[in-house]
C-alpha positions, 0 to 999 in steps of 0.5 A: 314388805307391806307397810301399814301407813296408819301405824307410822307418822313422819313430820318434816318441817311441820308447824302444828297447833292443837293436833291430836295424835291420841290413842294411836298405836304406832310402830314409829313416830318421827319429827324433823325440824318441827314445832308442835304446840298444844298437841295431844299424845294421850294414851299413845303407843309408840314402838320407836319414837324419834321426837327430834330426828335429822339435824334440826331441832324439833320443839314441843310446847304445852303438849300432853303425853299423859298415859303414853307408852313408848320407847324413844329412839337414841339421841335426837335434837328436841326441846320440851317446854311445859309438857305433861308426861303423867302416868307414862311408861317410857323405856330407854330414853337417851337424851344427849341433845335434849332440853326439858323445861317445866315439864311434869312426869309420873309413871315409870321411867326405865333405862334413861340418860339425861345429859347436861352437856351436848356432845361435841359432835352435835354442837354445830347443829344445835348451836349450843354446848349445854342443854337447858334442864330445869323446873321439871317435876319427877316427884311422881315418877318411878325412875330406875336404871337411869342417870342424870349426868354431865352437869344437870342441876338436880337442885332445879328439879323436883325429884322422887323421894322415899325409902328407895331413893337417896339424894346426894346434893354434894355427891363428890364429898359424900362419896369420899366420906363414905369411902373413908368410913368403909374401914369401920363397917361390917359387910361386903366392903369390896362390893361397897367400894365398887359401887362408890367407885361406880358413882364417882365415875358418874361425876365425870363431866361436871355432874355434882348431884346424884339420885341413887336408887337402892334396889338397883344394887340389890344384885351386887351385894347381900341385903345387910351390906346394902342396908349398911351402904345406903345408911352411910350414904343417907347419913353423909348426904349434905 
């Protein structure tokens, strides 16, 4: 098999400042135990982006990913500090041992998972049990089919708002009150109860706040029942 080396970037133990990877069209990007400062990834296309491969942390400080289109690889040991992800299109970003601090996001994010707690099997390598996740601005991000879980404090982030979203600052009590209110409403109560149970299970592992998106449940029930459920969620959010 012939490999086009121009479409792959692999960094191992690199310490880069001001490197420019902008406007590249890559099949793969891989960094192992590397530190990148003030580097540019503007308008980059990456089919498989492994920002923190191997068993060592990679760090990105003041880097710019504006206009990037990419699918990050599952997992990885990575820290992003003061990075810009404006007008990006990101699919399936599974962050189990990833720290994101003071970063700015806009564009589209689909199928992502952000963990507040490091999986037990990774703690020896990253030398911590929790991921730092704070000061991030997601207000311009279209977030869909994604989850903040295992103790990420959403009160420390700027979240998207509008008719598509409902933010529950005390999700456990809100979901409990809505479940109790189902006996007094019309509609597909069984489907509503299933959705409540689904989000209750999402609180396992220490998650306290939830950001819910209405259209993610449009396939689960009719529009009238969906309106009823999200009206209850919004009115009981506190």
